[in-house]
C-alpha positions, 0 to 999 in steps of 0.5 A, a space after each residue: 500499499 505504501 509502495 502504491 502511494 509512492 508510485 502515485 505521488 511520483 506520477 502526480 504532477 509537481 505543479 497541478 490544478 491544486 496549486 492553481 487553487 492555492 494561487 487563486 486563494 493567494 490572489 483573493 487574500 491579496 485583493 481583500 487585504 488591499 481593500 481592507 488596509 488602504 483605509 489607513 493611508 486613505 484617511 491620512 491622505 484625506 486629512 492633507 489639504 493639498 490632497 483633499 479635493 472633496 470639500 464635503 469632507 472638512 479636515 477638522 471632521 476627518 480627524 474625528 472620522 479616523 477613530 470610527 473608520 478604524 473601528 468599522 474597518 476591523 469589524 468589517 473583516 469578519 463581521 458575519 458569523 458563519 459556520 460550515 459543516 463538511 458534507 461529502 465535499 459540500 459546504 453548508 453555511 449557516 449564519 447564526 447569532 448575527 443575520 448579516 450574512 443573510 443580507 450579504 446573499 439576499 439578492 440571490 434569493 437563497 442562502 448558500 446551502 448544499 447545492 452551492 459550494 464555496 466557489 459560488 459563495 466566494 465569487 458572489 461575496 467578492 463581487 458585492 464588495 466591488 461596488 461598495 468599495 467604489 462608493 468611497 470615491 463619491 464623497 458622502 458628506 456624512 462620516 457615518 455613511 463612510 463607516 456604513 460602506 465599510 460595514 457593508 463590505 465586511 458583511 460580504 467578506 465575512 462569508 469568505 473566511 471559512 470558505 477559504 479555509 475549507 477550500 484549502 483543506 479540500 485541495 491540499 494533500 496532508 503531505 503538502 498542507 503546510 506548503 499549500 497554506 504558505 502559498 495561499 496565506 502569504 497573499 495577506 502580506 502581498 496584499 498588505 505591501 501593495 496596499 500600503 505601497 500603492 495607496 501612497 503613490 495613488 493618493 499623490 497622483 493626479 486622481 487623488 485619494 479617490 483613485 484608491 477606491 477605484 483601483 480596489 474595486 477593479 481588483 475585486 472584479 478582476 479576481 472574480 473573473 479569474 475565480 469564475 473560470 478557474 475556481 472549483 469546489 473540490 477535485 471531484 467536480 473540477 473540469 481542468 484536473 487530470 485523473 492522476 492528480 484527482 486520485 492522488 488528492 482524494 486517496 491521500 485525504 481519505 487515508 489521512 482521516 475518514 471521509 464522512 458519508 453524511 452530515 457531521 454533527 457539531 460537538 458545540 459543548 466539546 468545542 467550547 470547553 476545549 482547552 487547546 482551542 481556548 488557548 488558540 483563541 487567546 493567542 490569536 486575539 493578541 496577534 490580531 491586536 498586534 496586526 491591527 496596530 501595524 495596519 492602521 495605527 502605525 501609518 498615523 504614528 509614522 506621520 505624526 511622530 516621525 513626520 514621514 510623507 505619505 509616500 515614505 509612510 507607505 514605503 516604510 509600512 510595506 517594508 515590514 510586510 515584505 519582510 514578514 512575507 519572506 520570513 513566513 517561508 523561513 518559518 515553514 522551512 524550519 518547521 518542516 525540517 524539524 518535523 521530518 527529521 523528528 527533532 521535536 514533536 509538533 506541539 513543543 515546536 509550535 510553542 517555540 515558534 509562537 513564543 518567538 513571534 510573540 515575545 520578540 515583538 513585545 520587546 521591540 514595541 517597548 524599544 520603539 516607544 523610546 526612539 524619537 524622530 532623530 532615530 527614525 532609521 532605527 525605528 524603521 529597522 526595529 519595525 522590520 525585525 518585529 514584522 519578521 518575527 511575527 511571521 511565525 504566528 500563523 503556524 501556531 494559529 491559522 494552520 494549527 486549526 487543521 491539526 486540532 480538528 480537520 473535520 471542523 476546521 472551517 467552523 473553528 476558523 470562523 469562530 476564531 476570526 469572529 472572536 478576534 475581530 470582535 475584540 480588535 475594535 478595542 484597539 483604535 478606541 483605546 488608542 484614540 482615548 490615549 493618543 489625543 495628539 498624534 505627534 506626542 511620543 509619550 502617548 504612543 509609548 503608553 500604547 506600545 507598552 500596552 500592546 507588549 503586555 497583551 502579547 506577553 500574557 497571551 503567550 503564557 496562556 498558549 505555553 501552558 494550555 496550547 496543543 497541536 494534537 488531534 482532538 477526540 471531538 473531531 471524530 465523525 462519530 464522537 457524539 454517537 459514541 457519547 450517546 451510546 456510552 450515556 445510554 449504556 450507563 443508564 441501562 446498567 443502573 436499571 438492571 437488577 442484581 444478577 449475582 443472586 439470580 445466578 446462585 439460585 440457578 446454580 442451586 436448582 441445577 444441582 438439585 435437579 441433577 441429584 434428583 435425576 441420579 437418584 431415580 436411575 441408580 440403586 440404593 447401594 450405589 446411593 450410599 457410596 456416591 459423593 454428594 453434590 454440595 448445594 448448601 452454599 447456595 441455599 442460604 437466604 437467597 432472594 431473587 430481585 424482580 
C-alpha cells in the first residue's frame, strides 16, 4: 500500500490544478487585504489639504472620522458569523447569532446551501464588495455613511473566511498542507505591501485619494473573473484536473482521516470546553491586536511622530510586510525540517515558534516607544525585525486549526476570526482615548507598552494550555459514541442484581441433577456416591424482580 502511494505521488504532477487553487486563494487574500488596509493611508491622505479635493469632507471632521473608520474597518473583516459543516465535499453555511450574512446573499434569493459550494459563495461575496468599495470615491458628506460602506463590505467578506479555509483543506494533500497554506496565506502580506505601497503613490497622483477606491474595486472584479473560470469546489467536480492528480488528492485525504458519508454533527459543548482551542483563541486575539496596530495605527504614528510623507509612510509600512512575507517561508522551512527529521514533536515546536513571534515583538514595541524622530532609521529597522518575527504566528494559529480538528476546521476558523475581530475594535478606541495628539511620543509609548503586555500574557496562556494534537471531538462519530456510552450507563443502573439470580440457578441445577441420579441408580450405589454440595447456595437467597 505504501509502495502504491509512492508510485502515485511520483506520477502526480509537481505543479497541478491544486496549486492553481492555492494561487487563486493567494490572489483573493491579496485583493481583500488591499481593500481592507488602504483605509489607513486613505484617511491620512484625506486629512492633507493639498490632497483633499472633496470639500464635503472638512479636515477638522476627518480627524474625528479616523477613530470610527478604524473601528468599522476591523469589524468589517469578519463581521458575519458563519459556520460550515463538511458534507461529502459540500459546504453548508449557516449564519447564526448575527443575520448579517443573510443580507450579504439576499439578492440571490437563497442562502448558500448544499447545492452551492464555496466557489459560488466566494465569487458572489467578492463581487458585492466591488461596488461598495467604489462608493468611497463619491464623497458622502456624512462620516457615518463612510463607516456604513465599510460595514457593508465586511458583511460580504465575512462569508469568505471559512470558505477559504475549507477550500484549502479540500485541495491540499496532508503531505503538502503546510506548503499549500504558505502559498495561499502569504497573499495577506502581498496584499498588505501593495496596499500600503500603492495607496501612497495613488493618493499623490493626479486622481487623488479617490483613485484608491477605484483601483480596489477593479481588483475585486478582476479576481472574480479569474475565480469564475478557474475556481472549483473540490477535485471531484473539477473540469481542468487530470485523473492522476484527482486520485492522488482524494486517496491521500481519505487515508489521512475518514471521509464522512453524511452530515457531521457539531460537538458545540466539546468545542467550547476545549482547552487547546481556548488557548488558540487567546493567542490569536493578541496577534490580531498586534496586526491591527501595524495596519492602521502605525501609518498615523509614522506621520505624526516621525513626520514621514505619505509616500515614505507607505514605503516604510510595506517594508515590514515584505519582510514578514519572506520570513513566513523561513518559518515553514524550519518547521518542516524539524518535523521530518523528528527533532521535536509538533506541539513543543509550535510553542517555540509562537513564543518567538510573540515575545520578540513585545520587546521591540517597548524599544520603539523610546526612539524619537532623530532615530527614525532605527525605528524603521526595529519595525522590520518585529514584522519578521511575527511571521511565525500563523503556524501556531491559522494552520494549527487543521491539526486540532480537520473535520471542523472551517467552523473553528470562523469562530476564531469572529472572536478576534470582535475584540480588535478595542484597539483603535483605546488608542484614540490615549493618543489625543498624534505627534506626542509619550502617548504612543503608553500604547506600545500596552500592546507588549497583551502579547506577553497571551503567550503564557498558549505555553501552558496550547496543543497541536488531534482532538477526540473531531471524530465523525464522537457524539454517537457519547450517546451510546450515556445510554449504556443508564441501562446498567436499571438492571437488577444478577449475582443472586445466578446462585439460585446454580442451586436448582444441582438439585435437579441429584434428583435425576437418584431415580436411575440403586440404593447401594446411593450410599457410596459423593454428594453434590448445594448448601452454599441455599442460604437466604432472594431473587430481585
